[in-house]
CHARMM internal coordinates of N, CA and C (Angstrom, degrees):
IC EDIT
DIST 1 N 1 CA 1.4547
DIST 1 CA 1 C 1.5291
ANGL 1 N 1 CA 1 C 108.37
DIST 1 C 2 N 1.3217
ANGL 1 CA 1 C 2 N 115.22
DIHE 1 N 1 CA 1 C 2 N 132.79
DIST 2 N 2 CA 1.4622
ANGL 1 C 2 N 2 CA 117.95
DIHE 1 CA 1 C 2 N 2 CA -178.42
DIST 2 CA 2 C 1.5277
ANGL 2 N 2 CA 2 C 111.80
DIHE 1 C 2 N 2 CA 2 C -84.19
DIST 2 C 3 N 1.3204
ANGL 2 CA 2 C 3 N 114.60
DIHE 2 N 2 CA 2 C 3 N 157.82
DIST 3 N 3 CA 1.4639
ANGL 2 C 3 N 3 CA 121.12
DIHE 2 CA 2 C 3 N 3 CA -178.81
DIST 3 CA 3 C 1.5248
ANGL 3 N 3 CA 3 C 111.14
DIHE 2 C 3 N 3 CA 3 C -79.93
DIST 3 C 4 N 1.3210
ANGL 3 CA 3 C 4 N 114.73
DIHE 3 N 3 CA 3 C 4 N 159.68
DIST 4 N 4 CA 1.4551
ANGL 3 C 4 N 4 CA 121.99
DIHE 3 CA 3 C 4 N 4 CA 173.68
DIST 4 CA 4 C 1.5260
ANGL 4 N 4 CA 4 C 108.99
DIHE 3 C 4 N 4 CA 4 C -61.08
DIST 4 C 5 N 1.3154
ANGL 4 CA 4 C 5 N 117.46
DIHE 4 N 4 CA 4 C 5 N 129.93
DIST 5 N 5 CA 1.4591
ANGL 4 C 5 N 5 CA 122.77
DIHE 4 CA 4 C 5 N 5 CA -178.24
DIST 5 CA 5 C 1.5363
ANGL 5 N 5 CA 5 C 109.60
DIHE 4 C 5 N 5 CA 5 C -89.57
DIST 5 C 6 N 1.3179
ANGL 5 CA 5 C 6 N 115.11
DIHE 5 N 5 CA 5 C 6 N 92.98
DIST 6 N 6 CA 1.4697
ANGL 5 C 6 N 6 CA 120.76
DIHE 5 CA 5 C 6 N 6 CA -179.05
DIST 6 CA 6 C 1.5204
ANGL 6 N 6 CA 6 C 111.56
DIHE 5 C 6 N 6 CA 6 C -60.54
DIST 6 C 7 N 1.3248
ANGL 6 CA 6 C 7 N 115.97
DIHE 6 N 6 CA 6 C 7 N -36.80
DIST 7 N 7 CA 1.4634
ANGL 6 C 7 N 7 CA 120.16
DIHE 6 CA 6 C 7 N 7 CA -177.52
DIST 7 CA 7 C 1.5237
ANGL 7 N 7 CA 7 C 111.30
DIHE 6 C 7 N 7 CA 7 C -64.92
DIST 7 C 8 N 1.3207
ANGL 7 CA 7 C 8 N 116.37
DIHE 7 N 7 CA 7 C 8 N -45.51
DIST 8 N 8 CA 1.4675
ANGL 7 C 8 N 8 CA 119.73
DIHE 7 CA 7 C 8 N 8 CA 179.89
DIST 8 CA 8 C 1.5282
ANGL 8 N 8 CA 8 C 110.43
DIHE 7 C 8 N 8 CA 8 C -62.99
DIST 8 C 9 N 1.3373
ANGL 8 CA 8 C 9 N 116.42
DIHE 8 N 8 CA 8 C 9 N -44.46
DIST 9 N 9 CA 1.4631
ANGL 8 C 9 N 9 CA 119.74
DIHE 8 CA 8 C 9 N 9 CA 177.81
DIST 9 CA 9 C 1.5242
ANGL 9 N 9 CA 9 C 110.17
DIHE 8 C 9 N 9 CA 9 C -58.80
DIST 9 C 10 N 1.3268
ANGL 9 CA 9 C 10 N 116.97
DIHE 9 N 9 CA 9 C 10 N -47.32
DIST 10 N 10 CA 1.4659
ANGL 9 C 10 N 10 CA 121.78
DIHE 9 CA 9 C 10 N 10 CA -179.08
DIST 10 CA 10 C 1.5263
ANGL 10 N 10 CA 10 C 111.14
DIHE 9 C 10 N 10 CA 10 C -58.57
DIST 10 C 11 N 1.3319
ANGL 10 CA 10 C 11 N 116.41
DIHE 10 N 10 CA 10 C 11 N -45.30
DIST 11 N 11 CA 1.4592
ANGL 10 C 11 N 11 CA 120.50
DIHE 10 CA 10 C 11 N 11 CA -179.58
DIST 11 CA 11 C 1.5250
ANGL 11 N 11 CA 11 C 111.45
DIHE 10 C 11 N 11 CA 11 C -62.99
DIST 11 C 12 N 1.3161
ANGL 11 CA 11 C 12 N 115.86
DIHE 11 N 11 CA 11 C 12 N -43.08
DIST 12 N 12 CA 1.4678
ANGL 11 C 12 N 12 CA 119.03
DIHE 11 CA 11 C 12 N 12 CA -179.27
DIST 12 CA 12 C 1.5185
ANGL 12 N 12 CA 12 C 111.65
DIHE 11 C 12 N 12 CA 12 C -67.06
DIST 12 C 13 N 1.3132
ANGL 12 CA 12 C 13 N 116.81
DIHE 12 N 12 CA 12 C 13 N -40.63
DIST 13 N 13 CA 1.4613
ANGL 12 C 13 N 13 CA 119.65
DIHE 12 CA 12 C 13 N 13 CA 178.64
DIST 13 CA 13 C 1.5316
ANGL 13 N 13 CA 13 C 110.31
DIHE 12 C 13 N 13 CA 13 C -63.16
DIST 13 C 14 N 1.3180
ANGL 13 CA 13 C 14 N 117.85
DIHE 13 N 13 CA 13 C 14 N -44.27
DIST 14 N 14 CA 1.4674
ANGL 13 C 14 N 14 CA 121.14
DIHE 13 CA 13 C 14 N 14 CA 178.36
DIST 14 CA 14 C 1.5192
ANGL 14 N 14 CA 14 C 111.21
DIHE 13 C 14 N 14 CA 14 C -61.85
DIST 14 C 15 N 1.3378
ANGL 14 CA 14 C 15 N 116.88
DIHE 14 N 14 CA 14 C 15 N -43.30
DIST 15 N 15 CA 1.4670
ANGL 14 C 15 N 15 CA 120.80
DIHE 14 CA 14 C 15 N 15 CA 179.72
DIST 15 CA 15 C 1.5265
ANGL 15 N 15 CA 15 C 111.16
DIHE 14 C 15 N 15 CA 15 C -63.01
DIST 15 C 16 N 1.3165
ANGL 15 CA 15 C 16 N 116.63
DIHE 15 N 15 CA 15 C 16 N -44.53
DIST 16 N 16 CA 1.4602
ANGL 15 C 16 N 16 CA 120.24
DIHE 15 CA 15 C 16 N 16 CA 179.98
DIST 16 CA 16 C 1.5256
ANGL 16 N 16 CA 16 C 111.14
DIHE 15 C 16 N 16 CA 16 C -63.36
DIST 16 C 17 N 1.3275
ANGL 16 CA 16 C 17 N 116.68
DIHE 16 N 16 CA 16 C 17 N -40.56
DIST 17 N 17 CA 1.4652
ANGL 16 C 17 N 17 CA 119.82
DIHE 16 CA 16 C 17 N 17 CA 177.80
DIST 17 CA 17 C 1.5221
ANGL 17 N 17 CA 17 C 110.28
DIHE 16 C 17 N 17 CA 17 C -63.88
DIST 17 C 18 N 1.3270
ANGL 17 CA 17 C 18 N 117.15
DIHE 17 N 17 CA 17 C 18 N -43.18
DIST 18 N 18 CA 1.4673
ANGL 17 C 18 N 18 CA 121.01
DIHE 17 CA 17 C 18 N 18 CA -179.53
DIST 18 CA 18 C 1.5297
ANGL 18 N 18 CA 18 C 110.50
DIHE 17 C 18 N 18 CA 18 C -63.89
DIST 18 C 19 N 1.3379
ANGL 18 CA 18 C 19 N 116.08
DIHE 18 N 18 CA 18 C 19 N -42.66
DIST 19 N 19 CA 1.4707
ANGL 18 C 19 N 19 CA 119.95
DIHE 18 CA 18 C 19 N 19 CA 179.23
DIST 19 CA 19 C 1.5227
ANGL 19 N 19 CA 19 C 111.66
DIHE 18 C 19 N 19 CA 19 C -60.82
DIST 19 C 20 N 1.3147
ANGL 19 CA 19 C 20 N 115.98
DIHE 19 N 19 CA 19 C 20 N -34.71
DIST 20 N 20 CA 1.4625
ANGL 19 C 20 N 20 CA 120.89
DIHE 19 CA 19 C 20 N 20 CA -178.92
DIST 20 CA 20 C 1.5297
ANGL 20 N 20 CA 20 C 111.73
DIHE 19 C 20 N 20 CA 20 C -92.29
DIST 20 C 21 N 1.3502
ANGL 20 CA 20 C 21 N 115.51
DIHE 20 N 20 CA 20 C 21 N -3.57
DIST 21 N 21 CA 1.4668
ANGL 20 C 21 N 21 CA 122.43
DIHE 20 CA 20 C 21 N 21 CA 179.23
DIST 21 CA 21 C 1.5263
ANGL 21 N 21 CA 21 C 111.48
DIHE 20 C 21 N 21 CA 21 C 55.19
DIST 21 C 22 N 1.3260
ANGL 21 CA 21 C 22 N 115.02
DIHE 21 N 21 CA 21 C 22 N 52.46
DIST 22 N 22 CA 1.4574
ANGL 21 C 22 N 22 CA 120.64
DIHE 21 CA 21 C 22 N 22 CA -179.88
DIST 22 CA 22 C 1.5341
ANGL 22 N 22 CA 22 C 108.97
DIHE 21 C 22 N 22 CA 22 C -128.42
DIST 22 C 23 N 1.3017
ANGL 22 CA 22 C 23 N 116.17
DIHE 22 N 22 CA 22 C 23 N 135.15
DIST 23 N 23 CA 1.4587
ANGL 22 C 23 N 23 CA 121.14
DIHE 22 CA 22 C 23 N 23 CA 179.45
DIST 23 CA 23 C 1.5166
ANGL 23 N 23 CA 23 C 112.35
DIHE 22 C 23 N 23 CA 23 C -80.09
DIST 23 C 24 N 1.3165
ANGL 23 CA 23 C 24 N 115.44
DIHE 23 N 23 CA 23 C 24 N 168.60
DIST 24 N 24 CA 1.4574
ANGL 23 C 24 N 24 CA 120.42
DIHE 23 CA 23 C 24 N 24 CA 179.33
DIST 24 CA 24 C 1.5182
ANGL 24 N 24 CA 24 C 112.10
DIHE 23 C 24 N 24 CA 24 C -58.89
DIST 24 C 25 N 1.3138
ANGL 24 CA 24 C 25 N 116.79
DIHE 24 N 24 CA 24 C 25 N -44.90
DIST 25 N 25 CA 1.4643
ANGL 24 C 25 N 25 CA 120.01
DIHE 24 CA 24 C 25 N 25 CA -177.85
DIST 25 CA 25 C 1.5221
ANGL 25 N 25 CA 25 C 111.73
DIHE 24 C 25 N 25 CA 25 C -64.74
DIST 25 C 26 N 1.3202
ANGL 25 CA 25 C 26 N 116.98
DIHE 25 N 25 CA 25 C 26 N -41.45
DIST 26 N 26 CA 1.4633
ANGL 25 C 26 N 26 CA 120.51
DIHE 25 CA 25 C 26 N 26 CA 179.50
DIST 26 CA 26 C 1.5295
ANGL 26 N 26 CA 26 C 110.64
DIHE 25 C 26 N 26 CA 26 C -65.88
DIST 26 C 27 N 1.3171
ANGL 26 CA 26 C 27 N 116.50
DIHE 26 N 26 CA 26 C 27 N -39.39
DIST 27 N 27 CA 1.4686
ANGL 26 C 27 N 27 CA 120.19
DIHE 26 CA 26 C 27 N 27 CA 178.05
DIST 27 CA 27 C 1.5244
ANGL 27 N 27 CA 27 C 110.22
DIHE 26 C 27 N 27 CA 27 C -63.77
DIST 27 C 28 N 1.3146
ANGL 27 CA 27 C 28 N 115.63
DIHE 27 N 27 CA 27 C 28 N -46.83
DIST 28 N 28 CA 1.4676
ANGL 27 C 28 N 28 CA 119.97
DIHE 27 CA 27 C 28 N 28 CA 179.82
DIST 28 CA 28 C 1.5231
ANGL 28 N 28 CA 28 C 110.65
DIHE 27 C 28 N 28 CA 28 C -58.47
DIST 28 C 29 N 1.3145
ANGL 28 CA 28 C 29 N 116.58
DIHE 28 N 28 CA 28 C 29 N -44.26
DIST 29 N 29 CA 1.4606
ANGL 28 C 29 N 29 CA 120.57
DIHE 28 CA 28 C 29 N 29 CA -179.64
DIST 29 CA 29 C 1.5302
ANGL 29 N 29 CA 29 C 111.39
DIHE 28 C 29 N 29 CA 29 C -65.17
DIST 29 C 30 N 1.3330
ANGL 29 CA 29 C 30 N 117.05
DIHE 29 N 29 CA 29 C 30 N -43.05
DIST 30 N 30 CA 1.4660
ANGL 29 C 30 N 30 CA 121.27
DIHE 29 CA 29 C 30 N 30 CA -178.13
DIST 30 CA 30 C 1.5276
ANGL 30 N 30 CA 30 C 111.96
DIHE 29 C 30 N 30 CA 30 C -62.91
DIST 30 C 31 N 1.3339
ANGL 30 CA 30 C 31 N 116.59
DIHE 30 N 30 CA 30 C 31 N -31.12
DIST 31 N 31 CA 1.4619
ANGL 30 C 31 N 31 CA 120.29
DIHE 30 CA 30 C 31 N 31 CA -176.21
DIST 31 CA 31 C 1.5244
ANGL 31 N 31 CA 31 C 113.37
DIHE 30 C 31 N 31 CA 31 C -106.49
DIST 31 C 32 N 1.3250
ANGL 31 CA 31 C 32 N 116.05
DIHE 31 N 31 CA 31 C 32 N 8.31
DIST 32 N 32 CA 1.4599
ANGL 31 C 32 N 32 CA 121.50
DIHE 31 CA 31 C 32 N 32 CA -179.29
DIST 32 CA 32 C 1.5334
ANGL 32 N 32 CA 32 C 111.09
DIHE 31 C 32 N 32 CA 32 C 56.06
DIST 32 C 33 N 1.3355
ANGL 32 CA 32 C 33 N 114.20
DIHE 32 N 32 CA 32 C 33 N 49.38
DIST 33 N 33 CA 1.4587
ANGL 32 C 33 N 33 CA 122.47
DIHE 32 CA 32 C 33 N 33 CA 177.00
DIST 33 CA 33 C 1.5248
ANGL 33 N 33 CA 33 C 108.27
DIHE 32 C 33 N 33 CA 33 C -118.59
DIST 33 C 34 N 1.3001
ANGL 33 CA 33 C 34 N 117.11
DIHE 33 N 33 CA 33 C 34 N 166.10
DIST 34 N 34 CA 1.4610
ANGL 33 C 34 N 34 CA 118.90
DIHE 33 CA 33 C 34 N 34 CA 177.13
DIST 34 CA 34 C 1.5286
ANGL 34 N 34 CA 34 C 109.63
DIHE 33 C 34 N 34 CA 34 C -82.86
DIST 34 C 35 N 1.3140
ANGL 34 CA 34 C 35 N 115.58
DIHE 34 N 34 CA 34 C 35 N 148.36
DIST 35 N 35 CA 1.4649
ANGL 34 C 35 N 35 CA 120.92
DIHE 34 CA 34 C 35 N 35 CA 176.56
DIST 35 CA 35 C 1.5248
ANGL 35 N 35 CA 35 C 109.78
DIHE 34 C 35 N 35 CA 35 C -58.63
DIST 35 C 36 N 1.3296
ANGL 35 CA 35 C 36 N 116.24
DIHE 35 N 35 CA 35 C 36 N -40.07
DIST 36 N 36 CA 1.4591
ANGL 35 C 36 N 36 CA 121.17
DIHE 35 CA 35 C 36 N 36 CA -178.34
DIST 36 CA 36 C 1.5253
ANGL 36 N 36 CA 36 C 110.88
DIHE 35 C 36 N 36 CA 36 C -61.95
DIST 36 C 37 N 1.3205
ANGL 36 CA 36 C 37 N 117.47
DIHE 36 N 36 CA 36 C 37 N -38.74
DIST 37 N 37 CA 1.4656
ANGL 36 C 37 N 37 CA 119.92
DIHE 36 CA 36 C 37 N 37 CA -179.00
DIST 37 CA 37 C 1.5184
ANGL 37 N 37 CA 37 C 110.91
DIHE 36 C 37 N 37 CA 37 C -60.01
DIST 37 C 38 N 1.3091
ANGL 37 CA 37 C 38 N 116.90
DIHE 37 N 37 CA 37 C 38 N -48.95
DIST 38 N 38 CA 1.4630
ANGL 37 C 38 N 38 CA 120.63
DIHE 37 CA 37 C 38 N 38 CA -179.35
DIST 38 CA 38 C 1.5270
ANGL 38 N 38 CA 38 C 109.62
DIHE 37 C 38 N 38 CA 38 C -60.16
DIST 38 C 39 N 1.3001
ANGL 38 CA 38 C 39 N 117.13
DIHE 38 N 38 CA 38 C 39 N -44.61
DIST 39 N 39 CA 1.4644
ANGL 38 C 39 N 39 CA 121.35
DIHE 38 CA 38 C 39 N 39 CA 178.59
DIST 39 CA 39 C 1.5229
ANGL 39 N 39 CA 39 C 111.36
DIHE 38 C 39 N 39 CA 39 C -61.59
DIST 39 C 40 N 1.3113
ANGL 39 CA 39 C 40 N 117.25
DIHE 39 N 39 CA 39 C 40 N -45.72
DIST 40 N 40 CA 1.4683
ANGL 39 C 40 N 40 CA 121.28
DIHE 39 CA 39 C 40 N 40 CA -179.67
DIST 40 CA 40 C 1.5262
ANGL 40 N 40 CA 40 C 111.78
DIHE 39 C 40 N 40 CA 40 C -63.92
DIST 40 C 41 N 1.3275
ANGL 40 CA 40 C 41 N 117.69
DIHE 40 N 40 CA 40 C 41 N -38.17
DIST 41 N 41 CA 1.4645
ANGL 40 C 41 N 41 CA 120.11
DIHE 40 CA 40 C 41 N 41 CA 178.20
DIST 41 CA 41 C 1.5249
ANGL 41 N 41 CA 41 C 110.15
DIHE 40 C 41 N 41 CA 41 C -64.96
DIST 41 C 42 N 1.3251
ANGL 41 CA 41 C 42 N 116.22
DIHE 41 N 41 CA 41 C 42 N -40.48
DIST 42 N 42 CA 1.4603
ANGL 41 C 42 N 42 CA 119.92
DIHE 41 CA 41 C 42 N 42 CA -177.22
DIST 42 CA 42 C 1.5166
ANGL 42 N 42 CA 42 C 113.11
DIHE 41 C 42 N 42 CA 42 C -74.33
DIST 42 C 43 N 1.3093
ANGL 42 CA 42 C 43 N 117.49
DIHE 42 N 42 CA 42 C 43 N -16.97
DIST 43 N 43 CA 1.4665
ANGL 42 C 43 N 43 CA 120.87
DIHE 42 CA 42 C 43 N 43 CA 176.21
DIST 43 CA 43 C 1.5213
ANGL 43 N 43 CA 43 C 111.50
DIHE 42 C 43 N 43 CA 43 C -103.46
DIST 43 C 44 N 1.3172
ANGL 43 CA 43 C 44 N 117.02
DIHE 43 N 43 CA 43 C 44 N -2.12
DIST 44 N 44 CA 1.4535
ANGL 43 C 44 N 44 CA 121.18
DIHE 43 CA 43 C 44 N 44 CA 178.42
DIST 44 CA 44 C 1.5115
ANGL 44 N 44 CA 44 C 114.90
DIHE 43 C 44 N 44 CA 44 C 78.44
DIST 44 C 45 N 1.3392
ANGL 44 CA 44 C 45 N 117.37
DIHE 44 N 44 CA 44 C 45 N 12.03
DIST 45 N 45 CA 1.4631
ANGL 44 C 45 N 45 CA 120.83
DIHE 44 CA 44 C 45 N 45 CA -179.51
DIST 45 CA 45 C 1.5208
ANGL 45 N 45 CA 45 C 112.91
DIHE 44 C 45 N 45 CA 45 C -76.18
DIST 45 C 46 N 1.3128
ANGL 45 CA 45 C 46 N 116.17
DIHE 45 N 45 CA 45 C 46 N -26.14
DIST 46 N 46 CA 1.4637
ANGL 45 C 46 N 46 CA 121.42
DIHE 45 CA 45 C 46 N 46 CA 178.88
DIST 46 CA 46 C 1.5165
ANGL 46 N 46 CA 46 C 109.33
DIHE 45 C 46 N 46 CA 46 C -139.86
DIST 46 C 47 N 1.3178
ANGL 46 CA 46 C 47 N 115.20
DIHE 46 N 46 CA 46 C 47 N 160.60
DIST 47 N 47 CA 1.4633
ANGL 46 C 47 N 47 CA 120.25
DIHE 46 CA 46 C 47 N 47 CA 174.09
DIST 47 CA 47 C 1.5243
ANGL 47 N 47 CA 47 C 108.22
DIHE 46 C 47 N 47 CA 47 C -108.61
DIST 47 C 48 N 1.3134
ANGL 47 CA 47 C 48 N 117.18
DIHE 47 N 47 CA 47 C 48 N 147.18
DIST 48 N 48 CA 1.4632
ANGL 47 C 48 N 48 CA 120.61
DIHE 47 CA 47 C 48 N 48 CA -178.59
DIST 48 CA 48 C 1.5243
ANGL 48 N 48 CA 48 C 111.97
DIHE 47 C 48 N 48 CA 48 C -74.95
DIST 48 C 49 N 1.3017
ANGL 48 CA 48 C 49 N 115.23
DIHE 48 N 48 CA 48 C 49 N 152.84
DIST 49 N 49 CA 1.4665
ANGL 48 C 49 N 49 CA 120.61
DIHE 48 CA 48 C 49 N 49 CA 173.75
DIST 49 CA 49 C 1.5242
ANGL 49 N 49 CA 49 C 108.32
DIHE 48 C 49 N 49 CA 49 C -74.80
DIST 49 C 50 N 1.3092
ANGL 49 CA 49 C 50 N 115.93
DIHE 49 N 49 CA 49 C 50 N 166.17
DIST 50 N 50 CA 1.4659
ANGL 49 C 50 N 50 CA 120.69
DIHE 49 CA 49 C 50 N 50 CA 176.76
DIST 50 CA 50 C 1.5308
ANGL 50 N 50 CA 50 C 109.87
DIHE 49 C 50 N 50 CA 50 C -59.71
DIST 50 C 51 N 1.3214
ANGL 50 CA 50 C 51 N 117.00
DIHE 50 N 50 CA 50 C 51 N -40.36
DIST 51 N 51 CA 1.4652
ANGL 50 C 51 N 51 CA 120.60
DIHE 50 CA 50 C 51 N 51 CA 179.52
DIST 51 CA 51 C 1.5237
ANGL 51 N 51 CA 51 C 110.87
DIHE 50 C 51 N 51 CA 51 C -62.72
DIST 51 C 52 N 1.3342
ANGL 51 CA 51 C 52 N 117.37
DIHE 51 N 51 CA 51 C 52 N -40.41
DIST 52 N 52 CA 1.4619
ANGL 51 C 52 N 52 CA 121.07
DIHE 51 CA 51 C 52 N 52 CA 179.76
DIST 52 CA 52 C 1.5311
ANGL 52 N 52 CA 52 C 110.53
DIHE 51 C 52 N 52 CA 52 C -66.60
DIST 52 C 53 N 1.3258
ANGL 52 CA 52 C 53 N 117.09
DIHE 52 N 52 CA 52 C 53 N -40.95
DIST 53 N 53 CA 1.4667
ANGL 52 C 53 N 53 CA 120.46
DIHE 52 CA 52 C 53 N 53 CA 178.04
DIST 53 CA 53 C 1.5240
ANGL 53 N 53 CA 53 C 109.24
DIHE 52 C 53 N 53 CA 53 C -61.70
DIST 53 C 54 N 1.3097
ANGL 53 CA 53 C 54 N 116.98
DIHE 53 N 53 CA 53 C 54 N -42.04
DIST 54 N 54 CA 1.4677
ANGL 53 C 54 N 54 CA 121.68
DIHE 53 CA 53 C 54 N 54 CA 177.86
DIST 54 CA 54 C 1.5321
ANGL 54 N 54 CA 54 C 110.47
DIHE 53 C 54 N 54 CA 54 C -59.56
DIST 54 C 55 N 1.3281
ANGL 54 CA 54 C 55 N 116.72
DIHE 54 N 54 CA 54 C 55 N -49.20
DIST 55 N 55 CA 1.4646
ANGL 54 C 55 N 55 CA 120.62
DIHE 54 CA 54 C 55 N 55 CA -179.53
DIST 55 CA 55 C 1.5262
ANGL 55 N 55 CA 55 C 111.27
DIHE 54 C 55 N 55 CA 55 C -60.43
DIST 55 C 56 N 1.3288
ANGL 55 CA 55 C 56 N 116.60
DIHE 55 N 55 CA 55 C 56 N -44.13
DIST 56 N 56 CA 1.4632
ANGL 55 C 56 N 56 CA 120.93
DIHE 55 CA 55 C 56 N 56 CA -179.21
DIST 56 CA 56 C 1.5293
ANGL 56 N 56 CA 56 C 110.94
DIHE 55 C 56 N 56 CA 56 C -64.67
DIST 56 C 57 N 1.3229
ANGL 56 CA 56 C 57 N 116.76
DIHE 56 N 56 CA 56 C 57 N -43.75
DIST 57 N 57 CA 1.4666
ANGL 56 C 57 N 57 CA 120.31
DIHE 56 CA 56 C 57 N 57 CA 179.88
DIST 57 CA 57 C 1.5234
ANGL 57 N 57 CA 57 C 110.93
DIHE 56 C 57 N 57 CA 57 C -61.26
DIST 57 C 58 N 1.3160
ANGL 57 CA 57 C 58 N 116.19
DIHE 57 N 57 CA 57 C 58 N -43.86
DIST 58 N 58 CA 1.4750
ANGL 57 C 58 N 58 CA 119.89
DIHE 57 CA 57 C 58 N 58 CA 178.96
DIST 58 CA 58 C 1.5233
ANGL 58 N 58 CA 58 C 110.80
DIHE 57 C 58 N 58 CA 58 C -64.78
DIST 58 C 59 N 1.3283
ANGL 58 CA 58 C 59 N 116.61
DIHE 58 N 58 CA 58 C 59 N -44.38
DIST 59 N 59 CA 1.4612
ANGL 58 C 59 N 59 CA 121.32
DIHE 58 CA 58 C 59 N 59 CA -177.64
DIST 59 CA 59 C 1.5312
ANGL 59 N 59 CA 59 C 111.10
DIHE 58 C 59 N 59 CA 59 C -61.17
DIST 59 C 60 N 1.3411
ANGL 59 CA 59 C 60 N 116.32
DIHE 59 N 59 CA 59 C 60 N -45.48
DIST 60 N 60 CA 1.4615
ANGL 59 C 60 N 60 CA 120.48
DIHE 59 CA 59 C 60 N 60 CA -176.80
DIST 60 CA 60 C 1.5306
ANGL 60 N 60 CA 60 C 113.15
DIHE 59 C 60 N 60 CA 60 C -90.39
DIST 60 C 61 N 1.3341
ANGL 60 CA 60 C 61 N 116.67
DIHE 60 N 60 CA 60 C 61 N -0.99
DIST 61 N 61 CA 1.4623
ANGL 60 C 61 N 61 CA 122.12
DIHE 60 CA 60 C 61 N 61 CA 179.44
DIST 61 CA 61 C 1.5300
ANGL 61 N 61 CA 61 C 112.13
DIHE 60 C 61 N 61 CA 61 C 56.66
DIST 61 C 62 N 1.3338
ANGL 61 CA 61 C 62 N 114.32
DIHE 61 N 61 CA 61 C 62 N 46.86
DIST 62 N 62 CA 1.4618
ANGL 61 C 62 N 62 CA 121.71
DIHE 61 CA 61 C 62 N 62 CA 175.63
DIST 62 CA 62 C 1.5268
ANGL 62 N 62 CA 62 C 107.73
DIHE 61 C 62 N 62 CA 62 C -128.61
DIST 62 C 63 N 1.3133
ANGL 62 CA 62 C 63 N 116.45
DIHE 62 N 62 CA 62 C 63 N 168.19
DIST 63 N 63 CA 1.4556
ANGL 62 C 63 N 63 CA 118.79
DIHE 62 CA 62 C 63 N 63 CA 177.89
DIST 63 CA 63 C 1.5298
ANGL 63 N 63 CA 63 C 110.21
DIHE 62 C 63 N 63 CA 63 C -81.71
DIST 63 C 64 N 1.3049
ANGL 63 CA 63 C 64 N 115.43
DIHE 63 N 63 CA 63 C 64 N 153.39
DIST 64 N 64 CA 1.4588
ANGL 63 C 64 N 64 CA 120.48
DIHE 63 CA 63 C 64 N 64 CA 174.44
DIST 64 CA 64 C 1.5280
ANGL 64 N 64 CA 64 C 109.30
DIHE 63 C 64 N 64 CA 64 C -61.70
DIST 64 C 65 N 1.3304
ANGL 64 CA 64 C 65 N 116.57
DIHE 64 N 64 CA 64 C 65 N -35.80
DIST 65 N 65 CA 1.4647
ANGL 64 C 65 N 65 CA 120.12
DIHE 64 CA 64 C 65 N 65 CA 178.22
DIST 65 CA 65 C 1.5223
ANGL 65 N 65 CA 65 C 111.30
DIHE 64 C 65 N 65 CA 65 C -60.04
DIST 65 C 66 N 1.3179
ANGL 65 CA 65 C 66 N 117.29
DIHE 65 N 65 CA 65 C 66 N -38.67
DIST 66 N 66 CA 1.4664
ANGL 65 C 66 N 66 CA 120.30
DIHE 65 CA 65 C 66 N 66 CA 177.28
DIST 66 CA 66 C 1.5258
ANGL 66 N 66 CA 66 C 110.06
DIHE 65 C 66 N 66 CA 66 C -64.38
DIST 66 C 67 N 1.3178
ANGL 66 CA 66 C 67 N 116.90
DIHE 66 N 66 CA 66 C 67 N -49.13
DIST 67 N 67 CA 1.4650
ANGL 66 C 67 N 67 CA 120.55
DIHE 66 CA 66 C 67 N 67 CA 179.54
DIST 67 CA 67 C 1.5202
ANGL 67 N 67 CA 67 C 112.15
DIHE 66 C 67 N 67 CA 67 C -57.06
DIST 67 C 68 N 1.3092
ANGL 67 CA 67 C 68 N 116.09
DIHE 67 N 67 CA 67 C 68 N -39.37
DIST 68 N 68 CA 1.4626
ANGL 67 C 68 N 68 CA 121.52
DIHE 67 CA 67 C 68 N 68 CA -176.20
DIST 68 CA 68 C 1.5269
ANGL 68 N 68 CA 68 C 113.16
DIHE 67 C 68 N 68 CA 68 C -83.98
DIST 68 C 69 N 1.3253
ANGL 68 CA 68 C 69 N 116.99
DIHE 68 N 68 CA 68 C 69 N -1.52
DIST 69 N 69 CA 1.4480
ANGL 68 C 69 N 69 CA 120.45
DIHE 68 CA 68 C 69 N 69 CA 177.67
DIST 69 CA 69 C 1.5121
ANGL 69 N 69 CA 69 C 114.50
DIHE 68 C 69 N 69 CA 69 C 81.95
DIST 69 C 70 N 1.3185
ANGL 69 CA 69 C 70 N 117.73
DIHE 69 N 69 CA 69 C 70 N 16.84
DIST 70 N 70 CA 1.4630
ANGL 69 C 70 N 70 CA 121.69
DIHE 69 CA 69 C 70 N 70 CA -179.77
DIST 70 CA 70 C 1.5195
ANGL 70 N 70 CA 70 C 112.25
DIHE 69 C 70 N 70 CA 70 C -88.75
DIST 70 C 71 N 1.3460
ANGL 70 CA 70 C 71 N 116.43
DIHE 70 N 70 CA 70 C 71 N -17.74
DIST 71 N 71 CA 1.4658
ANGL 70 C 71 N 71 CA 122.94
DIHE 70 CA 70 C 71 N 71 CA 177.57
DIST 71 CA 71 C 1.5163
ANGL 71 N 71 CA 71 C 107.82
DIHE 70 C 71 N 71 CA 71 C -134.22
DIST 71 C 72 N 1.3248
ANGL 71 CA 71 C 72 N 115.73
DIHE 71 N 71 CA 71 C 72 N 152.57
DIST 72 N 72 CA 1.4603
ANGL 71 C 72 N 72 CA 120.02
DIHE 71 CA 71 C 72 N 72 CA -179.92
DIST 72 CA 72 C 1.5240
ANGL 72 N 72 CA 72 C 113.10
DIHE 71 C 72 N 72 CA 72 C -93.76
DIST 72 C 73 N 1.3341
ANGL 72 CA 72 C 73 N 117.33
DIHE 72 N 72 CA 72 C 73 N -14.61
DIST 73 N 73 CA 1.4642
ANGL 72 C 73 N 73 CA 118.75
DIHE 72 CA 72 C 73 N 73 CA 178.79
DIST 73 CA 73 C 1.5244
ANGL 73 N 73 CA 73 C 109.19
DIHE 72 C 73 N 73 CA 73 C -116.49
DIST 73 C 74 N 1.3206
ANGL 73 CA 73 C 74 N 116.23
DIHE 73 N 73 CA 73 C 74 N 159.47
DIST 74 N 74 CA 1.4541
ANGL 73 C 74 N 74 CA 122.44
DIHE 73 CA 73 C 74 N 74 CA -175.51
DIST 74 CA 74 C 1.5098
ANGL 74 N 74 CA 74 C 110.89
DIHE 73 C 74 N 74 CA 74 C -56.78
END
COOR INIT
IC SEED 1 N 1 CA 1 C
IC BUILD
């Protein structure tokens, strides 16, 4: 079984934020997350919880599988 790809998740999260033109702090506030969490996910220092992945997928209107790198399309 392969490991969670932190880099792919980080890249996708950054791309989605850029597409929506929203900063890390604004995203954290909109989803009731800490600013540090968003930063750590984007640098690969931490992995998101299942609840955080759910919130991010809903916010960006993409599948959790896309965020996690399991699918190539939204």
